[in-house]
N, C-alpha and C positions, 0 to 999 in steps of 0.2 A: 580500213585503208586510210592512206594519207594523200592529200592533194597539195602539191606545191605550185604556187603561182609566184613567178620571179619576174620582176619588172626592172628594166634598165634605168639607171640613174643618169640624169642630165642628158637624155637622149637627143634633145633638140639641138645640142651643141656638140654632139659626138657622132661617131660612125655607128652603124647598125652592128651590134655585137651578138645578136640573138643566134645566128647560124653557128658562130664559133662556140658559144656555150653549149648549144645542143650537141655538137660534135664531141665536146669534152665530156659531157654527161654520159654519152654512150659507153665510155670506158669505166664508168663508176657503177652503173645500174642497167639492168635490162628494161627498166621502165621506159615507156615511150613519152618523150618530151617533144612538144610541138609549139610553134608560134600560135598564140591564142588570138591576140589582137595587137596591132602596132608593134611596140618594142617589148612585148611581154611573151613569156613562154610558160607552159603549164604541163604538168605530168601527174600521173597517179602511181604511187609507190606502195608496194606491199609491206616491205620490211623497214622497221624503225632505224636499223643501223645504216641502211642506204639513204634514208631521209637525212641522217646526220652527215653522211658523206657529201650528199648533194648540197645541202645548206652551207656547209663550211667551205666547200669548193667555190660556191658562188660568192661568198663573203670575202674570200681571199683577195680577189682582184680589186674590190671596192667599187665595182661598177653596178651592183645589183641590190635591189630591195628583195627580201625573201619572206614570203608568207607561207605558213604551214597550216593547213586545215585538217582537222580530225573529225570524221563523221561518216555517215552513210554515203556510199558512192554507187551510182548505177552507170555502168559503161559496158558495152558489149565486149566479149573476149577478143583481144586484138584490135579493138576499136579505138578511134581517136578520142583523146581526152576532151577535145572541143565538143564532142557529142555527148559528154557525160552530164549527169545531174545528181542531185542529192545534197544533203546538208554539208558534206565535206567540201564541195565546191563553193558553197556560200561562205563557209568558214574561211577558206583559203583567200577568197576575195577580200573579206574583212581584214584578214591577217596582213595581207600585203599593203592595204591602205593604212593600217596601224603602223607598219614598218616605216612608211613614208613620213610619219609624224614623229618618229623617235629621234628627235633632234639631240645631237650629241651622244646618242647611244648607238650600239651596233644595230643596223637596219634589218632586224629580223623579228618576226612576231609569230606566235603560235596561238591559234584560236580553235576551241572545241565547239563542234556544232551543238547548239542548245535546243532543247525541246521544252516548251512551256514558258511561263513567265512568273517571276516572283516566287510565291509560295507553291506554285504549280510545278516548278522544276523538280524532277525526281532527284533523289539523293545520289543515284549513280551518275547522273549528269553533272551534278555539282562536284563530285569527286573527280570526274574526268576533266572538268574545267580547271580545277586546282592543280591536278597533275600536269596539264598542259601549260599552265602558268609557271610551274616549277621547271618544266623542260625548257621553256623559253629562257628562264634565268640562267640555267646551266649553259645553254647554247650561246647566249650572249657573252658569258664569261669566256668560253672557249673562242668565240668569234673575235673577242678583243685580242687574244693572244695571236690568232691567225692574222688579223689585219695589221698588227703592229710589228710583224717580223720584217727584218731588212732583207734585201736581195741576197746578201752574203749568207744570212741565216737560212734562207729558203734553199740555196744551193746545197747546203749541208743536209737540211731536213729532207729534201727531195731524194738525195742520194741514199740517205739512211733508210727511207721508206722503200726505195727500190731494192736495196740490198737485203733488208730484213723485214720490212713491213711491220715494224713493231716498236720496240722500246729503246733502240739505240744503245745496245750493250757495248762493252769495251772492244770486243773483237770486231764488231761492225764498224765502230768509229775508226779503228786502225785501217781498215780496208778503204773507207771513204776518204780518209786523209791521204792515202796513197793515190787514189783516183783523182782527187782534186788538186794534188800537188801542194798540200798545206800540212802543217804539223798536226799531230794527234791532239795536242793541247788546244789548238785553234778549233778543232772539231768539238772538243769537249766544252769549250766556252760558248760556242754557237748553240749547242744543244741546251746548255743551262739557261742562257739568256733568251732563247726563243720560246721557252715553255713547252718544248716538244714532249717531254715525258708527262708533264701535267695534262697536256691536251689528250694524250692517248689513255691516260688514267681516267679522264672525265667523260670521254666519248661513250663508254658503256652506260654510265649513269644517265646521260641524256636519252639514249636509246631506250633504256628501261622505263623512264618516265613517260616517253612517248607511247610505248606499248601499254603501260598501265592506263594512260588516258584513253587510248583507243578501246581497251577492253571494257572500261567503265561506261563509255558512250555506247558501245555495242550492247552491253547488259541493259542499259536504260531503254534502248530501242526495242530489245527483245522482250522486255518485261510486259506482261499483260496489263492492260489498264485496270485500275481499281473500279469495282462496280458496287453499287449500293445494294443492300439486301432488299428483295422485293417486298413491297408492302402487302399486307393481307387484304384481299379484295372484299369490299363491303357490298352487300346487296343494294340494288337501287331502291327497293321498297322494303319496309319492315314486314316480317312474316306475320300471318294472321294469328291473333291471340286465341288460344284454345283453352277451354276451362277444364280443370281436373274432373275426372268422373264423379258424378253425383253432385255437381255444383252448377250454379247458373252463370253463364258467361257474362262478363261485364258489358254494359250497354253504353254506346256512344251517345252524345247529346242529340244527334239527329234521328236516333231510332224511335220508332213509335210502337 
């Protein structure tokens, strides 16, 4: 599973935007998001494509730090994420704190729950951590496209998504141009400059990397611990020495 911890940026000088984002996320995923503490919300998401949807939606406004944790999650069916536990929650907390320190970068971080230290870390966990880092890189690239779009480009992109929920093909662009009262050429330029098609081509790659990271972390958790071969038990005292038939047994120094 994936845990997302999303914290509001500049909350001390801004209005409380948590209820608004929670309402918006209900349209993207059935996962339950709740205020965890202060101006922060948290949710447990099953599907990697929904993680991508939630993360990019939060980044769009520029109001949020996004932390994605990958690891074990313990939460009752239908229960509150605030009552959950496991390495996924720990990883999400670390991720959102790292996102806050990403100066000049897209404020998103992905952290895989780690087990062990140094040489003790299983190979599955190392592979999961690497896949998580690669997912972070892809999500930050897409996030840059999302954050740099103008309002005019968003009007076109939002209508294209509503009309076709996909790649902005020629027929859809013609329909959107008519609805917005602009030329088809203007729609085409907005699609090109907004990176809309590049975003939707890259989203599956981000989801695939998140799923691979999750699977490797799960494999590492499920793998039985390595055990050393049992040592052969040695008797506490040496067995008595017996002489072969027809011979005299050896005498110890104290024998008389």
